[in-house]
C-alpha positions in Angstrom: -13.0 -4.5 3.9 -14.5 -5.0 0.4 -14.3 -8.4 -1.2 -13.3 -9.2 -4.8 -14.4 -12.4 -6.6 -11.8 -14.1 -8.7 -12.6 -17.2 -10.8 -9.8 -19.7 -11.6 -9.1 -22.9 -13.3 -7.1 -25.6 -11.5 -3.8 -26.5 -13.2 -1.0 -29.0 -12.8 2.6 -28.3 -12.1 4.1 -27.3 -15.5 7.5 -26.6 -17.1 8.4 -23.3 -18.7 6.8 -24.2 -22.0 3.5 -24.9 -20.3 3.7 -21.6 -18.3 4.5 -19.6 -21.5 1.5 -21.3 -23.2 -0.8 -20.1 -20.4 0.4 -16.5 -20.8 -0.1 -16.6 -24.6 -3.7 -17.5 -23.9 -4.1 -14.4 -21.6 -3.9 -16.5 -18.5 -1.8 -15.9 -15.3 -0.4 -18.8 -13.4 -1.3 -18.6 -9.7 -0.4 -20.3 -6.4 -2.5 -20.3 -3.2 -1.0 -21.4 0.0 -1.5 -21.0 3.7 -1.6 -22.7 7.1 -3.7 -25.8 7.1 -4.1 -26.2 3.3 -2.0 -27.8 0.6 -0.7 -25.5 -2.2 -3.3 -25.0 -4.9 -2.2 -24.3 -8.4 -4.6 -22.5 -10.8 -4.8 -19.9 -13.6 -6.9 -16.8 -13.9 -7.7 -14.5 -16.8 -5.2 -11.6 -17.0 -8.0 -9.1 -17.5 -9.8 -10.4 -14.4 -6.7 -10.1 -12.3 -6.3 -6.5 -13.3 -9.2 -5.7 -11.0 -6.7 -6.4 -8.2 -3.4 -5.3 -9.6 -4.4 -2.1 -11.5 -5.9 -0.3 -8.5 -4.5 1.1 -5.2 -7.4 -0.5 -3.3 -6.9 -3.6 -1.2 -9.4 -6.5 -1.1 -10.2 -9.7 0.6 -10.2 -12.1 -2.4 -12.8 -14.8 -2.8 -11.2 -17.4 -5.1 -13.7 -19.7 -6.8 -12.2 -22.6 -8.8 -13.7 -24.7 -11.6 -13.5 -27.9 -9.4 -16.1 -26.4 -7.0 -13.7 -25.4 -4.3 -13.6 -21.9 -2.9 -11.0 -20.0 -0.7 -10.7 -16.7 1.0 -7.3 -15.1 0.4 -5.2 -11.9 0.2 -2.7 -11.0 -2.5 0.8 -11.9 -1.3 3.2 -11.4 -4.2 2.8 -10.4 -7.8 5.5 -10.7 -10.4 5.5 -8.3 -13.4 7.1 -8.2 -16.8 10.1 -5.8 -16.6 9.1 -4.0 -19.9 5.4 -4.6 -20.5 4.5 -4.4 -16.8 1.8 -7.1 -17.1 1.4 -9.6 -14.3 3.3 -12.8 -15.0 2.6 -14.7 -11.8 0.5 -14.3 -8.6 0.8 -15.8 -5.1 -2.2 -15.7 -2.8 -2.3 -16.4 1.0 -5.3 -18.1 2.4 -7.0 -16.4 5.3 -9.8 -17.0 7.7 -12.3 -15.0 9.7 -11.0 -16.1 13.1 -7.3 -15.3 12.6 -5.6 -11.9 12.1 -5.0 -10.9 8.5 -1.9 -8.9 7.5 -2.4 -6.7 4.5 -1.4 -3.3 3.0 -4.1 -0.6 3.3 -4.0 2.5 1.0 -3.4 5.9 2.7 -6.1 8.6 2.2 -5.0 12.1 3.3 -7.5 14.6 4.6 -7.1 18.3 5.7 -4.9 21.1 4.5 -1.5 21.2 6.4 -0.8 24.4 8.3 2.8 24.2 7.0 1.5 24.4 3.4 -0.4 27.6 4.3 2.9 29.0 5.4 4.5 28.2 2.0 5.8 24.6 2.7 5.4 21.7 0.3 3.4 18.6 1.3 5.0 15.3 0.5 3.2 11.9 0.6 6.0 9.4 1.1 4.0 6.1 1.8 0.8 5.4 -0.2 0.0 2.3 1.9 0.6 0.9 5.4 0.7 -2.8 6.5 -1.7 -3.6 9.2 -2.9 -6.7 11.0 -6.5 -7.3 12.2 -9.4 -9.8 12.1 -11.1 -9.7 8.7 -14.2 -8.0 10.1 -12.1 -5.1 11.5 -10.0 -4.4 8.4 -10.6 -0.9 7.0 -10.8 -0.2 3.3 -8.5 2.8 3.6 -6.3 4.4 6.3 -7.4 8.0 6.8 -4.6 10.4 7.9 -5.6 13.9 9.1 -2.8 16.3 8.2 -4.3 19.7 9.2 -1.9 20.2 12.1 1.3 19.3 10.1 3.7 22.2 10.2 6.9 22.9 8.2 9.6 20.2 8.7 7.2 18.0 10.6 6.2 14.5 9.7 3.7 11.8 10.4 5.1 8.2 10.9 3.5 4.8 11.1 3.9 4.8 14.9 1.6 7.8 15.1 -1.4 5.8 13.6 -3.9 4.5 16.2 -6.8 2.3 15.1 -9.3 0.4 17.2 -8.8 -3.4 16.9 -6.1 -2.9 14.2 -2.3 -3.2 14.7 0.0 -1.3 12.5 2.9 -3.6 11.5 4.9 -1.3 9.3 8.0 0.0 11.0 7.1 2.7 13.5 9.6 5.1 12.0 8.3 4.7 8.5 7.4 8.2 7.2 3.9 8.5 5.8 3.9 12.2 5.0 5.7 15.4 5.8 5.8 19.1 5.0 9.1 20.3 3.6 10.5 23.8 3.6 10.7 25.3 0.1 13.7 27.2 -1.3 11.6 30.4 -0.9 11.1 29.8 2.8 14.7 28.9 3.3 15.8 32.1 1.5 13.4 34.2 3.6 14.7 32.6 6.8 18.3 33.3 5.7 17.4 37.0 5.0 15.8 37.3 8.4 18.9 35.9 10.1 21.1 38.3 8.1 18.9 41.3 9.0 19.0 40.2 12.6 22.7 39.9 12.6 23.1 43.3 10.9 20.8 44.9 13.4 22.7 43.5 16.3 26.0 44.7 14.9 24.5 48.2 14.5 23.3 48.2 18.1 26.8 47.2 19.3 28.3 49.9 17.2 
């Protein structure tokens, strides 16, 4: 998986006034925590953080602080303004190379579903799936081949098999499906009606 470098400035615990002051300066308050380390409080520039928040991609994040310390982490939780939609606060979870990392991986679809060629509509339900793996085994994207997907069929998280990677999203979580359109439903209804009329004529 690709890495993203994020530079930060160590901060102290602050009240609401201090936090608001950070945001007025274009800074986002952040927390870093994880097994074996004490919580680390710092700020990052909002425009730098957008390299993580304004993309569907997932990254291993290399956090470098102004006190000389560095950490490897993944994004854990981001809080956004309800109207402006800018990031107000970010939580990061420290990770290491020798322990499995749990992270959301974006879904990339390939192929043209057979059900669409029959007139159905392809629907992508889940744009990301949570997986767990060692850092070296984490893929950048999760490629889902949909060529064999027929009308009213679906692919769920339990169908995904990856070497050295465990899918931790619920097995029944729908990734994508092909839905019957109204036109197909109408055609099926007409065919059933014609069949019934033909059977009635035969009986007569």
